[in-house]
N, C-alpha and C positions, 0 to 999 in steps of 0.2 A: 362821705367816707366808706358808709357799708357798700354802696353800688361799686365804688373801685375795689373795694375788698372783694365782692363777688365776682368782678371782672378778671381780676387774678389769681381767682381760685381754680385749682385743676379739676377737669372733670371727674365725675365720679368713677371709680374704677369698676371694671367688668365684674360681676359675680362669676364664681367658678362653673355655674351652670351656663352662663351665658357665654364665656369662654370657650367650654366645651361645644356648645351648639354652633358657634361659629368656626371652630376648629374642624367640626363634623362636615360643616357645608363645605369649607375649604379643601377638606379632603376629599369629599365626594366630587366636587368640580374637578380636581386634579384627575382623578381615576376617570371621570367622564372624558376629559381631553386626550387621555392616553389612545391613540388609532392603531400602533403596532403589537400592542397584546389585548388579549379578549380576558377583562378582569370582572370578576362577578362573584357573587355569594350563593351559598347553598344552603338551604336549613339543615338541620341534623338528618332527616331523612332523603336529602340529596334533591329537593325540590328549588329551583332557581328564584332568588328572592331579590337580586339586583342585576343589572346589565349595563355596561358602558359601550361607547361609541367604538370601541377596539373591537368588542364582541360582535357588534353589529355588523361592521364592515368585514371580519373574519368568518362569521358563520352566517351571515346572511339574513339573520331574525332580528325585525324590530323588538324592542323591549315590550310592547303590547302582545306582542305574539308568542313570546318565550316565556315570561313571566309565570311562575308557579306550575310551569312544567318540569319533568324530572331530567337531571343533566344526561341521563342514559340514552336521551334522543340523539345526542351527538356520537355515540358509539356504533360499530357496523355491528351486523346480525351475529356474526361470529362471536363478537366480545359480550353481545347480550345473552347468546346461548350460553356461554360457558361463565356467565353471571360476574363478569369483569367489573362492571360499575359497582356493584356492591362490595366486591374484593378491595377496590381503590379505598372507598370510604372507610372500611373496616381497617384497613392498614394505615391511613390518615387518623384515624382516632387512636389507634393503638400506640403508633410511632410519633404522632403529634404531625408529621409531613408525609407526603407521598409524591414522587417524581415518576414519571412515565413518559416513553416516546411510542408513539403509534398512529394508525390510520384513524382518522375522525371524519364524520358525516357533515357536510354543510346542509342548508335549507333546501338547496336544489338538487340535492342528492350526491353531488361530487365529493371525491374523496381528497384529503389533505393530510401531510404528514405533521403531526402536532408534538410539541414539547409541552407537558402538561404538569405542573406544581399545585397540589391541594394541600392547605394547611387548616389545622385545627383552629376553631375560636372559642373564646372563653370570654364570660362576662366578667364584672368586677366581682363575682361571688364565685369566680372559679367553674362556672356552670357553662356546659358546652351548649353554643346557642348556633353552631353550624360549621361551615367551613368556608374558606376563600380558594377560589379556584383561577389559575392563571395561565393562559393557552398562548402560545406562540407557534406561528405557521413556519415549518420548517423542510417544507415540500422542495423548494430549490435546492437547500442544503442534502437532502434526502436523494434527489436525482442525481447531483455531483458526486455522492458518495457510492450509488449504485453504479454509475457510470465508472467510478474508479475502481470498485470491486470487480464489475465485468472485464475491466482492462487487464487488471493484475491476473484475473483467472485466464483470460486469453493468453496472457505472456505465460504464466506458467505452464499452459498446456502446450503453447508453442515451444518454450523450452524443454519441456518432455518429451515431445516430438523430435525435437533437434537432438536431444540427449540419446534418445532409442536410435535415431537414424546414425548419428556416429559411433554408437556402440555396435551397430551391425555392419558398419563398414569393414571391409577385409583387406583391401588392397593399399589401405594408407593407415599408417599409425597414427591417430589424432589423439592429444591428451593436452591437459593443462598443467603449466607450471607455477610454481607460486613465484613471488617477486625476487626470493632468492635462488630459484631454479629448481626446487625440489618438485617431485610429481605428485600431482593432486588427483589426476583421474587417468583412467586406462581403458582404451576400447579393444575390440575383438580383434582388429587391424593391426594395433601394437602388440598384442599377444601372439598374433602369428607371425609377424616381421621380426621381432625381436626375442621372443621365447619366455617372456616372464609372464606369470599370472599376476594378475590386479593385487594381491595380497604381498606377493613378494617384493614389488617395485614402488608401489605409492608411498611415498615419504621420502624416498632415496633422492639423491641427486642428479640432474640428467647427463651429468658429467661420467655417469658409469658406462655409457653407451660409446666413449670416445677411446682411442688408442693413447697409450702411456706418453706419446711424445705431445700429444694434443693437450693433455692435461697439464704436462710440465710447462707447455707454452700458454696456459691459461686461456685458451681457446674456448672453452665454453663461456667462460666470462665475458670474452671478447664479443661473442655472439648476442649476449643478453645485451650488452652495453649499446652495440651497433644497432639492434632492433628498438633501442628506447630512443635513439639518436634518429634514425632514419624513418622510425614507424613500422618497420619490416627489415627482417634479414634473411636473404635466401643463399644457399651454400649447396656445394656437392662434395663429397669426401667419404673415406672410409669410417665405418661405424662397426660397433662390436656386438654379437648376440650374447645371449646367455651362455651357449655353449662354448664361447670363445672365437666362434668363427666370424669372419670378417664379410661385410657386405657393403656396396656402393649406395650411398643414400642420397638423395636429393631432400633438402630440410628448407622449411619455410617457418620462421618464428615472428610472431605479432604479438605486440603488449595488447593487453587487454584493460578497459577503464569501467568504472561503476557509472552509474547515474550522476556523482558527483564531482566526475572527472578524476577519480583517484585512482592510480595505478595497483590493481589488484592481482597482476600475473601476466602470464604468455600463454598465446597457443602455440603448440609445436605439431607439424604435420611433417610425417616422414614417409617417404616412397623408397621401396628399394628397386635400383636402377642396376643392380648387378647383371641382370640378363641382357639390358642394352650394353652395357660395358664388355661383356663378353662377346656379343654381337659386333660392337665395333673392333674388339681385339681380333676377332675371326676375319671381318671383312679386310683390316690391315694386312693380316697375314696372307689372305687371297690375293690382295692387290700384290703384294711384295711376291708371291709366286707366279702370278700371272707375269710379272715385270720379269721375274728370273726366266721363264718360259719363254717368254718374247724375246729377250735377250739370246738364248740359246738358239732359237729358232732364226734368228738374224745372223749369229755365228755360222750354223751350219750353211 
Protein backbone atom coordinates (compact mmCIF):
# COMPACT_ATOMS: atom_id res chain seq x y z
CA UNK A 1 0.00 0.00 0.00
CA UNK A 2 2.80 2.38 0.81
CA UNK A 3 4.45 1.63 -2.54
CA UNK A 4 1.20 2.51 -4.37
CA UNK A 5 0.92 5.63 -2.31
CA UNK A 6 4.46 6.61 -3.26
CA UNK A 7 3.74 6.04 -6.96
CA UNK A 8 0.64 8.27 -6.91
CA UNK A 9 2.27 11.07 -4.98
CA UNK A 10 3.21 14.32 -6.92
CA UNK A 11 6.85 15.19 -7.50
CA UNK A 12 8.17 17.68 -5.00
CA UNK A 13 7.64 21.31 -6.09
CA UNK A 14 10.61 23.43 -7.09
CA UNK A 15 11.96 25.79 -4.50
CA UNK A 16 11.91 29.51 -5.37
CA UNK A 17 15.68 29.45 -5.86
CA UNK A 18 15.48 26.52 -8.24
CA UNK A 19 12.63 28.15 -10.15
CA UNK A 20 14.59 31.39 -10.39
CA UNK A 21 17.68 29.55 -11.56
CA UNK A 22 15.74 27.70 -14.26
CA UNK A 23 14.01 30.93 -15.34
CA UNK A 24 17.37 32.67 -15.67
CA UNK A 25 18.71 29.81 -17.78
CA UNK A 26 15.62 29.90 -20.02
CA UNK A 27 15.86 33.66 -20.31
CA UNK A 28 19.55 33.49 -21.25
CA UNK A 29 18.83 30.82 -23.86
CA UNK A 30 16.12 33.03 -25.34
CA UNK A 31 18.46 36.06 -25.47
CA UNK A 32 21.23 33.98 -27.05
CA UNK A 33 18.87 32.77 -29.78
CA UNK A 34 17.99 36.29 -30.93
CA UNK A 35 20.04 37.07 -34.05
CA UNK A 36 18.50 40.31 -35.37
CA UNK A 37 19.35 42.33 -32.26
CA UNK A 38 22.57 42.75 -30.33
CA UNK A 39 21.52 42.25 -26.69
CA UNK A 40 24.11 42.41 -23.93
CA UNK A 41 24.82 43.66 -20.44
CA UNK A 42 27.14 46.40 -19.21
CA UNK A 43 28.42 46.78 -15.67
CA UNK A 44 27.88 50.19 -13.99
CA UNK A 45 31.14 51.50 -15.52
CA UNK A 46 30.17 50.43 -19.06
CA UNK A 47 32.23 47.25 -19.41
CA UNK A 48 30.60 44.38 -21.32
CA UNK A 49 29.50 41.48 -19.11
CA UNK A 50 27.36 39.39 -21.49
CA UNK A 51 27.09 38.85 -25.24
CA UNK A 52 24.45 37.19 -27.41
CA UNK A 53 24.65 35.63 -30.89
CA UNK A 54 22.93 38.69 -32.40
CA UNK A 55 25.70 40.91 -31.03
CA UNK A 56 28.34 38.65 -32.53
CA UNK A 57 26.55 38.65 -35.89
CA UNK A 58 26.01 42.42 -35.90
CA UNK A 59 29.29 43.69 -34.48
CA UNK A 60 31.66 40.90 -35.50
CA UNK A 61 33.22 40.13 -32.09
CA UNK A 62 33.07 36.74 -30.43
CA UNK A 63 32.15 36.58 -26.75
CA UNK A 64 35.75 35.73 -25.81
CA UNK A 65 37.05 38.78 -27.71
CA UNK A 66 34.65 41.38 -26.37
CA UNK A 67 33.82 40.45 -22.75
CA UNK A 68 35.21 42.94 -20.20
CA UNK A 69 35.98 45.55 -22.90
CA UNK A 70 34.42 48.99 -22.56
CA UNK A 71 31.37 49.53 -24.77
CA UNK A 72 32.91 52.73 -26.18
CA UNK A 73 34.82 50.40 -28.54
CA UNK A 74 31.69 50.53 -30.75
CA UNK A 75 31.69 54.32 -31.07
CA UNK A 76 33.36 56.51 -33.71
CA UNK A 77 36.40 58.65 -32.89
CA UNK A 78 34.23 61.77 -33.07
CA UNK A 79 31.81 60.34 -30.49
CA UNK A 80 34.64 59.31 -28.19
CA UNK A 81 36.28 62.75 -28.45
CA UNK A 82 33.03 64.43 -27.40
CA UNK A 83 32.65 61.91 -24.55
CA UNK A 84 29.36 60.60 -25.92
CA UNK A 85 29.54 57.07 -24.39
CA UNK A 86 29.83 58.57 -20.90
CA UNK A 87 26.92 60.90 -21.64
CA UNK A 88 24.83 57.90 -22.74
CA UNK A 89 25.36 56.07 -19.44
CA UNK A 90 24.83 59.21 -17.35
CA UNK A 91 21.53 59.88 -19.12
CA UNK A 92 20.38 56.26 -18.78
CA UNK A 93 21.24 56.32 -15.06
CA UNK A 94 19.42 59.61 -14.56
CA UNK A 95 16.34 58.87 -16.70
CA UNK A 96 16.27 55.08 -16.39
CA UNK A 97 16.49 54.70 -20.16
CA UNK A 98 18.32 56.20 -23.13
CA UNK A 99 17.53 55.79 -26.84
CA UNK A 100 19.71 57.01 -29.67
CA UNK A 101 20.51 56.55 -33.35
CA UNK A 102 23.89 57.05 -34.93
CA UNK A 103 26.93 55.49 -36.58
CA UNK A 104 28.60 52.62 -34.77
CA UNK A 105 31.82 50.70 -35.53
CA UNK A 106 32.11 46.97 -36.21
CA UNK A 107 35.16 44.82 -35.46
CA UNK A 108 36.41 45.20 -39.06
CA UNK A 109 36.19 49.01 -38.81
CA UNK A 110 33.12 49.36 -41.03
CA UNK A 111 30.26 51.59 -39.93
CA UNK A 112 26.58 50.79 -39.54
CA UNK A 113 23.62 52.96 -38.55
CA UNK A 114 22.32 51.76 -35.20
CA UNK A 115 19.24 52.22 -33.10
CA UNK A 116 20.37 51.82 -29.48
CA UNK A 117 18.29 51.45 -26.30
CA UNK A 118 20.11 51.40 -22.95
CA UNK A 119 18.13 50.63 -19.78
CA UNK A 120 19.17 50.82 -16.14
CA UNK A 121 19.14 47.49 -14.20
CA UNK A 122 18.60 47.13 -10.43
CA UNK A 123 18.88 44.12 -8.16
CA UNK A 124 16.30 43.13 -5.56
CA UNK A 125 17.77 45.63 -3.14
CA UNK A 126 17.25 48.47 -5.69
CA UNK A 127 20.97 48.79 -6.17
CA UNK A 128 22.24 49.62 -9.66
CA UNK A 129 24.05 46.59 -11.06
CA UNK A 130 24.49 47.75 -14.67
CA UNK A 131 22.72 48.37 -17.94
CA UNK A 132 21.06 46.36 -20.68
CA UNK A 133 21.94 47.45 -24.22
CA UNK A 134 19.85 46.53 -27.26
CA UNK A 135 21.20 47.49 -30.69
CA UNK A 136 19.54 47.11 -34.07
CA UNK A 137 21.15 47.62 -37.48
CA UNK A 138 19.12 50.23 -39.40
CA UNK A 139 21.70 50.91 -42.12
CA UNK A 140 19.33 49.93 -44.92
CA UNK A 141 16.56 52.14 -43.57
CA UNK A 142 19.04 55.00 -43.12
CA UNK A 143 20.19 54.64 -46.76
CA UNK A 144 16.58 54.77 -47.97
CA UNK A 145 15.87 57.81 -45.79
CA UNK A 146 19.00 59.56 -47.08
CA UNK A 147 17.93 58.83 -50.67
CA UNK A 148 14.47 60.18 -49.93
CA UNK A 149 15.92 63.33 -48.36
CA UNK A 150 18.26 63.74 -51.34
CA UNK A 151 15.38 63.26 -53.78
CA UNK A 152 13.26 65.79 -51.87
CA UNK A 153 16.13 68.27 -51.88
CA UNK A 154 16.66 67.77 -55.61
CA UNK A 155 12.92 68.23 -56.15
CA UNK A 156 12.93 71.37 -54.01
CA UNK A 157 15.89 72.77 -55.94
CA UNK A 158 14.23 71.85 -59.23
CA UNK A 159 11.00 73.53 -58.15
CA UNK A 160 12.95 76.58 -57.03
CA UNK A 161 14.74 76.77 -60.40
CA UNK A 162 11.42 76.35 -62.21
CA UNK A 163 9.82 79.02 -60.04
CA UNK A 164 12.64 81.47 -60.71
CA UNK A 165 12.59 80.65 -64.42
CA UNK A 166 8.83 81.22 -64.62
CA UNK A 167 9.11 84.42 -62.60
CA UNK A 168 11.65 85.86 -65.04
CA UNK A 169 9.72 84.97 -68.24
CA UNK A 170 8.40 88.22 -69.70
CA UNK A 171 6.74 87.18 -72.95
CA UNK A 172 4.16 84.90 -71.29
CA UNK A 173 1.82 85.39 -68.34
CA UNK A 174 2.31 82.16 -66.36
CA UNK A 175 0.44 81.71 -63.11
CA UNK A 176 -1.41 79.18 -60.97
CA UNK A 177 -5.12 79.11 -60.19
CA UNK A 178 -6.80 77.40 -57.25
CA UNK A 179 -9.44 74.76 -58.11
CA UNK A 180 -12.04 77.55 -57.82
CA UNK A 181 -10.16 79.78 -60.29
CA UNK A 182 -8.51 82.23 -57.90
CA UNK A 183 -5.01 83.45 -58.72
CA UNK A 184 -2.32 81.90 -56.52
CA UNK A 185 0.96 82.98 -58.21
CA UNK A 186 2.04 85.76 -60.55
CA UNK A 187 5.11 86.07 -62.77
CA UNK A 188 6.89 89.00 -64.43
CA UNK A 189 5.25 88.26 -67.78
CA UNK A 190 1.79 88.43 -66.20
CA UNK A 191 2.66 91.78 -64.68
CA UNK A 192 3.94 93.10 -68.04
CA UNK A 193 1.01 91.80 -70.12
CA UNK A 194 -1.91 92.44 -67.73
CA UNK A 195 -0.53 95.41 -65.75
CA UNK A 196 -1.21 94.16 -62.21
CA UNK A 197 1.35 93.85 -59.42
CA UNK A 198 1.34 90.50 -57.60
CA UNK A 199 -0.09 91.97 -54.39
CA UNK A 200 -2.95 93.57 -56.37
CA UNK A 201 -4.13 90.42 -58.15
CA UNK A 202 -3.27 87.32 -56.05
CA UNK A 203 -6.49 86.03 -54.48
CA UNK A 204 -8.74 87.53 -57.17
CA UNK A 205 -10.77 85.36 -59.55
CA UNK A 206 -9.24 85.04 -63.02
CA UNK A 207 -12.55 86.13 -64.60
CA UNK A 208 -11.29 89.65 -63.81
CA UNK A 209 -9.47 89.54 -67.16
CA UNK A 210 -12.60 88.76 -69.24
CA UNK A 211 -15.03 91.15 -70.96
CA UNK A 212 -18.47 91.60 -69.32
CA UNK A 213 -20.26 89.54 -71.98
CA UNK A 214 -17.90 86.57 -71.36
CA UNK A 215 -18.51 86.82 -67.62
CA UNK A 216 -22.29 86.97 -68.15
CA UNK A 217 -22.04 83.80 -70.26
CA UNK A 218 -19.93 82.16 -67.50
CA UNK A 219 -17.17 81.54 -70.02
CA UNK A 220 -14.35 81.44 -67.42
CA UNK A 221 -16.12 78.59 -65.59
CA UNK A 222 -16.63 76.82 -68.91
CA UNK A 223 -12.87 77.00 -69.57
CA UNK A 224 -12.02 75.35 -66.24
CA UNK A 225 -14.65 72.66 -66.74
CA UNK A 226 -13.33 71.85 -70.24
CA UNK A 227 -9.74 71.75 -68.92
CA UNK A 228 -10.84 69.20 -66.31
CA UNK A 229 -12.79 67.20 -68.87
CA UNK A 230 -10.15 67.12 -71.61
CA UNK A 231 -6.96 67.54 -69.58
CA UNK A 232 -6.22 70.82 -71.36
CA UNK A 233 -8.04 73.86 -72.76
CA UNK A 234 -6.76 76.31 -75.39
CA UNK A 235 -8.52 79.38 -76.66
CA UNK A 236 -8.02 82.78 -78.26
CA UNK A 237 -10.04 85.86 -77.53
CA UNK A 238 -10.16 89.39 -76.13
CA UNK A 239 -8.94 89.95 -72.59
CA UNK A 240 -8.81 93.07 -70.41
CA UNK A 241 -5.75 94.72 -68.85
CA UNK A 242 -5.68 96.66 -65.58
CA UNK A 243 -6.06 99.98 -67.46
CA UNK A 244 -9.18 98.67 -69.21
CA UNK A 245 -7.55 98.27 -72.62
CA UNK A 246 -8.15 95.09 -74.61
CA UNK A 247 -5.61 92.66 -76.01
CA UNK A 248 -5.96 89.51 -78.10
CA UNK A 249 -4.80 86.54 -76.03
CA UNK A 250 -3.85 82.94 -76.65
CA UNK A 251 -4.71 81.04 -73.45
CA UNK A 252 -3.77 77.50 -72.36
CA UNK A 253 -5.24 76.11 -69.13
CA UNK A 254 -4.05 72.77 -67.69
CA UNK A 255 -5.20 70.97 -64.51
CA UNK A 256 -2.55 70.32 -61.84
CA UNK A 257 -2.54 67.24 -59.59
CA UNK A 258 -0.45 66.33 -56.54
CA UNK A 259 1.38 63.03 -55.87
CA UNK A 260 -1.86 61.45 -54.63
CA UNK A 261 -3.65 62.39 -57.90
CA UNK A 262 -5.71 64.99 -56.06
CA UNK A 263 -6.68 68.04 -58.13
CA UNK A 264 -4.99 71.11 -56.62
CA UNK A 265 -5.55 73.77 -59.28
CA UNK A 266 -4.66 74.89 -62.80
CA UNK A 267 -1.75 76.41 -64.68
CA UNK A 268 -2.71 79.29 -66.99
CA UNK A 269 -0.40 80.51 -69.72
CA UNK A 270 -1.40 83.63 -71.63
CA UNK A 271 0.36 85.17 -74.62
CA UNK A 272 -0.42 88.59 -76.07
CA UNK A 273 -1.13 88.11 -79.80
CA UNK A 274 -2.40 91.64 -80.40
CA UNK A 275 0.52 92.37 -82.75
CA UNK A 276 -0.28 89.28 -84.81
CA UNK A 277 -3.95 90.29 -85.01
CA UNK A 278 -2.95 93.80 -86.08
CA UNK A 279 -0.62 92.37 -88.72
CA UNK A 280 -3.33 90.04 -89.98
CA UNK A 281 -5.79 92.94 -90.18
CA UNK A 282 -3.21 95.06 -91.98
CA UNK A 283 -2.50 92.20 -94.38
CA UNK A 284 -6.21 91.84 -95.12
CA UNK A 285 -6.41 95.59 -95.82
CA UNK A 286 -3.38 95.37 -98.10
CA UNK A 287 -4.95 92.46 -99.95
CA UNK A 288 -8.20 94.39 -100.30
CA UNK A 289 -6.34 97.50 -101.54
CA UNK A 290 -4.30 95.39 -103.94
CA UNK A 291 -7.54 93.91 -105.32
CA UNK A 292 -9.05 97.37 -105.72
CA UNK A 293 -5.91 98.61 -107.52
CA UNK A 294 -5.92 95.57 -109.75
CA UNK A 295 -9.60 96.08 -110.59
CA UNK A 296 -8.91 99.73 -111.39
CA UNK A 297 -5.97 98.82 -113.63
CA UNK A 298 -8.10 96.27 -115.40
CA UNK A 299 -10.87 98.83 -115.83
CA UNK A 300 -8.46 101.43 -117.28
